[in-house]
C-alpha positions in Angstrom: 0.0 0.0 0.0 1.3 3.5 -0.8 0.5 6.7 1.0 -2.0 7.9 -1.6 -4.1 4.8 -1.3 -3.8 4.9 2.5 -5.1 8.5 2.6 -7.9 7.7 0.1 -9.1 4.8 2.3 -9.0 6.9 5.5 -10.9 9.7 3.8 -13.6 7.3 2.5 -14.0 5.8 5.9 -14.5 9.1 7.7 -18.3 9.3 7.3 -18.5 5.9 9.0 -15.6 6.4 11.5 -16.8 9.7 12.9 -20.2 8.6 14.2 -18.8 5.3 15.3 -16.1 7.0 17.4 -18.7 9.4 18.8 -20.8 6.4 19.9 -17.8 4.6 21.4 -16.7 7.7 23.3 -20.2 8.1 24.8 -20.4 4.4 25.6 -16.9 4.3 27.2 -16.7 7.6 29.0 -20.1 9.3 28.8 -18.7 12.2 26.8 -18.4 13.5 23.3 -15.3 12.5 21.2 -13.9 16.1 21.0 -14.2 16.3 17.2 -12.5 19.7 17.1 -9.3 18.2 18.6 -9.6 15.2 16.3 -9.5 17.6 13.3 -6.6 19.5 14.7 -8.4 22.5 16.0 -6.8 23.1 19.4 -5.7 26.3 21.1 -2.1 27.4 20.5 0.5 26.2 23.0 1.6 29.0 25.3 5.0 27.5 26.1 7.4 29.1 23.6 10.1 26.5 24.3 7.9 23.8 22.9 6.4 21.1 25.0 7.2 17.4 25.0 4.3 15.5 23.3 3.6 12.0 24.6 1.0 9.8 23.0 -0.6 6.9 25.0 -3.4 5.2 23.1 -5.8 4.0 25.7 -6.3 3.1 29.4 -3.5 0.5 29.6 -0.9 2.7 27.8 -1.9 5.7 30.0 -1.4 3.6 33.2 2.0 2.3 32.0 3.1 5.8 31.0 2.5 7.5 34.3 6.0 6.9 35.7 7.4 8.1 32.4 5.3 11.3 32.6 6.5 12.0 36.1 10.2 11.4 35.1 9.9 13.7 32.1 8.3 16.4 34.2 11.1 16.1 36.7 13.9 16.0 34.1 12.7 18.8 31.8 10.3 20.9 33.9 10.5 24.0 31.7 9.1 22.1 28.7 5.7 21.0 29.9 3.8 18.0 28.7 1.1 17.5 26.1 -0.4 14.1 26.3 -2.8 12.7 23.7 -4.9 9.6 23.8 -6.8 7.8 21.0 -9.8 6.5 23.1 -12.2 8.4 25.3 -11.6 5.8 28.0 -7.9 6.6 27.9 -8.6 10.3 28.1 -10.8 9.8 31.2 -8.1 7.7 32.9 -5.5 10.4 32.1 -7.7 13.0 33.6 -8.1 11.0 36.8 -4.4 10.1 37.1 -2.7 13.4 35.9 -5.4 16.0 36.2 -4.1 19.5 35.2 -0.4 18.6 35.5 -0.4 17.8 31.8 -2.3 19.3 28.8 -4.7 16.6 27.8 -5.9 16.3 24.1 -7.3 13.7 21.7 -5.0 12.4 18.9 -5.8 14.1 15.6 -7.0 11.9 12.8 -4.1 10.6 10.7 -4.8 12.8 7.7 -2.5 15.6 6.5 -5.0 18.4 7.3 -5.7 17.5 11.0 -2.1 16.5 11.6 -0.6 19.7 10.3 -3.1 21.9 12.0 -2.4 20.2 15.3 1.4 20.6 14.9 1.0 24.2 13.9 -0.7 25.0 17.2 1.2 22.7 19.6 4.8 23.2 18.2 6.2 20.3 20.1 9.9 20.0 20.9 9.7 16.2 20.6 7.1 13.4 20.2 7.3 10.2 22.2 4.8 7.5 21.2 4.4 4.7 23.6 4.1 1.0 22.8 2.6 0.1 19.3 1.2 3.1 17.5 2.3 3.7 13.9 0.7 6.7 12.1 2.1 7.3 8.6 0.9 10.9 8.1 1.7 12.0 11.6 5.2 10.5 11.5 5.9 12.0 8.1 4.8 15.5 9.2 6.8 15.4 12.4 9.9 14.2 10.6 9.5 16.9 7.9 9.5 19.6 10.6 12.7 18.2 12.2 10.9 17.3 15.4 12.6 14.4 17.2 10.4 11.3 17.1 10.8 8.3 19.4 8.9 5.1 20.0 9.2 4.3 23.7 8.7 1.0 25.4 7.9 -0.2 21.9 6.5 -3.7 21.3 5.2 -5.8 18.5 3.3 -9.0 18.8 3.4 -11.7 16.2 -0.1 -10.8 15.1 0.7 -7.1 14.8 3.8 -7.9 12.8 1.8 -10.0 10.4 -0.8 -7.3 9.9 1.8 -4.7 9.2 3.6 -6.9 6.7 0.4 -6.7 4.5 1.2 -3.0 4.0 4.9 -3.4 4.3 6.0 -0.6 2.0 4.0 2.0 3.9 5.2 0.7 7.2 8.8 0.6 6.2 8.6 4.2 5.1 6.9 5.2 8.3 9.5 3.5 10.5 12.3 5.2 8.5 11.0 8.5 9.9 11.5 7.5 13.5 14.7 8.8 15.2 14.8 6.0 17.8 12.8 2.9 18.3 13.3 1.9 22.0 12.0 -1.7 22.1 10.9 -3.5 25.2 12.8 -6.7 24.3 15.3 -7.9 21.7 12.5 -10.0 20.2 10.5 -6.7 19.7 13.5 -5.0 18.3 14.0 -7.8 15.7 10.4 -7.5 14.7 10.7 -3.8 14.0 13.9 -4.5 12.0 12.1 -7.1 10.0 9.5 -4.5 9.0 12.1 -2.2 7.6 13.2 -0.1 10.5 16.8 1.3 10.1 19.1 -1.0 12.0 21.0 1.8 13.7 17.8 3.3 15.1 16.5 0.3 17.0 17.7 -0.3 20.6 16.4 -2.5 23.4 15.8 -0.2 26.4 13.2 -2.2 28.4 9.6 -2.0 29.5 8.4 1.0 31.5 5.8 -1.2 33.1 8.5 -2.6 35.4 8.9 0.9 36.8 5.3 1.1 37.9 5.5 1.5 41.6 2.3 1.0 43.6 1.9 4.2 45.6 1.4 3.6 49.3 -1.8 5.6 49.0 -3.1 3.0 46.6 -2.3 0.2 49.0 -3.8 2.1 51.9 -7.0 2.9 49.9 -7.3 -0.7 48.9 -7.0 -1.9 52.5 -9.6 0.7 53.5 -12.0 -0.4 50.8 -11.7 -4.0 51.7 -12.5 -3.2 55.3 -15.5 -1.0 54.5 -16.9 -3.0 51.5 -15.9 -6.6 52.0 -15.2 -7.1 55.8 -13.0 -10.1 56.6 -14.1 -12.3 53.7 -11.6 -13.9 51.3 -11.4 -11.8 48.1 -10.6 -13.0 44.6 -10.5 -10.5 41.8 -10.8 -11.2 38.1 -9.5 -8.1 36.3 -9.9 -6.9 32.7 -12.2 -9.8 31.8 -13.7 -10.0 28.3 -17.0 -11.1 26.8 -17.1 -14.9 26.8 -14.6 -15.1 29.6 -16.8 -14.1 32.5 -18.7 -17.4 32.1 -15.5 -19.3 32.6 -14.6 -17.2 35.7 -18.0 -17.9 37.2 -17.6 -21.6 36.5 -14.3 -21.4 38.4 -16.0 -19.5 41.2 -18.4 -22.4 41.7 -15.3 -24.6 42.4 -13.8 -22.0 44.8 -17.0 -21.7 46.8 -17.0 -25.5 47.4 -14.0 -25.0 49.8 -14.3 -21.3 50.6 -18.1 -20.6 50.6 -17.6 -17.1 52.0 -15.3 -15.9 49.2 -16.2 -12.7 47.3 -15.5 -12.5 43.6 -14.6 -9.0 42.3 -15.5 -9.1 38.6 -13.8 -6.2 36.7 -14.7 -6.2 33.0 -12.2 -4.6 30.6 -15.1 -2.4 29.4 -17.0 -1.2 32.5 -20.1 -0.3 30.4 -20.8 -4.0 30.4 -21.7 -3.9 34.1 -25.4 -4.3 33.5 -24.8 -7.3 31.2 -22.7 -9.0 33.9 -25.3 -8.4 36.5 -27.7 -10.5 34.4 -25.0 -13.2 33.8 -24.5 -13.4 37.6 -28.2 -13.5 38.3 -28.6 -16.4 35.9 -26.2 -18.4 38.2 -28.5 -17.8 41.1 -25.8 -15.5 42.7 -26.3 -12.1 44.1 -24.2 -9.2 42.8 -23.7 -5.5 43.6 -22.3 -3.0 41.1 -19.6 -0.5 42.2 -21.3 2.3 40.2 -24.3 2.1 42.4 -22.4 2.3 45.7 -23.0 0.2 48.8 -21.1 -2.7 50.4 -21.0 -6.3 49.3 -23.0 -7.6 52.3 -25.1 -10.6 51.2 -23.5 -10.6 47.7 -21.2 -13.2 46.2 -20.0 -11.0 43.3 -18.9 -7.4 43.3 -19.0 -5.9 39.8 -16.3 -3.2 39.3 -18.0 -1.2 36.5 -16.1 2.0 37.0 -13.0 3.4 35.2 -9.7 4.0 36.9 -10.2 1.9 40.0 -8.7 -1.5 39.0 -5.3 -0.9 40.7 -7.0 0.0 43.9 -9.3 -3.0 43.9 -6.4 -5.3 43.0 -5.0 -4.0 46.4 -8.2 -5.4 48.1 -7.6 -8.9 46.9 -5.9 -12.1 48.2 -5.6 -13.5 44.6 -5.8 -12.0 41.2 -6.6 -13.4 37.8 -5.8 -11.2 34.8 -8.3 -11.5 32.0 -8.3 -11.5 28.3 -6.3 -14.7 28.7 -8.9 -17.5 28.9 -10.2 -16.4 25.5 -8.0 -15.6 22.5 -7.6 -11.9 23.1 -4.0 -11.8 24.1 -4.1 -10.9 27.8 -3.6 -7.7 29.8 -1.1 -6.2 32.2 0.2 -8.8 34.6 2.6 -6.4 36.3 0.0 -4.2 38.0 -1.2 -6.8 40.5 2.3 -8.3 40.7 3.6 -4.9 41.8 1.0 -4.9 44.6 2.4 -8.1 46.0 -0.5 -10.3 45.0 -0.3 -13.9 43.6 -1.4 -13.7 40.0 -3.0 -16.2 37.6 -3.3 -16.0 33.8 -4.9 -18.1 31.1 -3.0 -19.6 28.1 -3.6 -16.6 25.8 -1.1 -13.9 26.8 0.6 -13.1 23.4 0.1 -9.3 23.9 3.1 -9.4 26.2 4.5 -12.9 25.9 8.0 -12.0 27.0 6.9 -10.4 30.2 4.5 -13.2 30.9 7.0 -16.0 30.2 9.5 -14.2 32.5 7.0 -14.0 35.4 5.8 -17.6 34.9 9.4 -19.0 34.8 10.1 -17.1 38.1 7.0 -18.5 39.8 5.5 -15.1 40.1 2.5 -15.9 37.8 0.8 -19.2 37.4 -0.8 -20.3 34.2 -4.1 -22.1 34.1 -5.5 -23.7 30.9 -9.3 -23.6 31.7 -12.0 -22.8 34.2 -11.4 -26.0 36.2 -7.7 -25.3 36.6 -8.5 -21.6 37.5 -10.9 -22.7 40.2 -8.4 -25.2 41.6 -5.5 -22.7 41.8 -7.6 -20.0 43.4 -8.8 -22.5 46.0 -5.3 -23.6 46.7 -4.0 -20.1 47.1 -6.8 -19.0 49.4 -6.0 -21.9 51.6 -2.3 -21.3 51.9 -1.0 -17.9 53.1 2.6 -19.1 52.8 2.1 -20.1 49.2 0.6 -16.7 48.4 3.5 -14.9 50.1 6.1 -17.0 48.2 4.5 -16.2 44.8 4.2 -12.5 45.7 7.9 -12.4 46.7 8.9 -14.0 43.4 7.0 -11.2 41.6 8.9 -8.5 43.4 12.2 -10.1 42.5 11.4 -10.0 38.8 10.3 -6.4 39.0 13.4 -5.2 40.9 15.6 -7.0 38.4 14.1 -5.2 35.4 13.6 -1.7 36.6 15.3 1.3 34.9 13.5 1.6 31.5 12.0 5.0 32.4 15.4 6.5 33.1 16.9 5.1 30.0 14.1 6.5 27.8 14.2 10.0 29.4 18.0 10.1 28.9 17.8 9.1 25.2 14.9 11.5 24.5 16.8 14.4 26.1 19.8 13.6 23.9 17.6 13.5 20.8 16.4 17.0 21.8 20.0 18.2 22.3 19.7 18.3 26.1 21.4 16.2 28.7 19.9 14.8 31.9 
């Protein structure tokens, strides 16, 4: 695919994409999609030195980028930060986590007009794109203006690599405009090279998710929530679950309740707007549930449905055992490091190819245990709830992995500062 065809396809899709993205924004975050920002109509940046622009696509990327944002603000405080997201859910999480400490905007559509209007008004000193976001028109416009461009904590799954190969010429051109691809692992680095990234612009600098430190306030809030909402009951949380997976989790819960009948399941769907659907699913099992969005404690309920945004980390801190979803169905899994960083024994299903290197490392160290189906999930949760020593050993193994792999944030900030002609 060449750029002309890419632009023609995007332009043709706009009449469908605009209302779809508006519907999704209202569904995810209860707000409009900020069309003006999507089209590049933003107010001019007041910082004449030029801010650092960081892009984090959605909720997971925003959460992972928080230590990086803090480090950039500390290292280059005169620059200021502009942070864009692609999804409304990501924007809402950024608002909750960063507030007014950064300028929060939506990513412009990847068409020449919106991209150039956005750059004219923001005038960034550098652009740092986190994880796996490749935008041909944006990257071309940034490169043409001589703005340093970096992919930070960059990763590519096998599936993403295969998709990009279908438009290989356009992707190779796009990657050639990046000044530095800071890959999470050497496997990721090799995948970028295989797509045409210049060999001398690809380095392995690590994964910023290892630098995620659970603030003491999060732990304290989790302990307080557990005391006020759950009392002294055993608590198992299934986080970031997907459609078709909750049935398997509830099957496993039936096994857990055989040995631990007072256990509370915190069911946290990846998309909180599905809270009403999950209530009906739980009701069909003759179980009682309560939704977080409606307030109240879990007295008399067996399932607590976490149908709010931005609270997953806090509710991980309430739990004795965590299962990370998107892994019992072929979605690819979600962030294992968040509950590991809280000192919780963690379980995952067999589908974790979104971050296979991290998952394999944690599994090999005994920090995360893999289960193949609902029966095995129920068995492992039952085992862990019964044995405090086993929970402590698994949690300690997780801490050892995290401590051994910290430092990616400092490396990224140092390399970005050098690209900008500054030292830190």
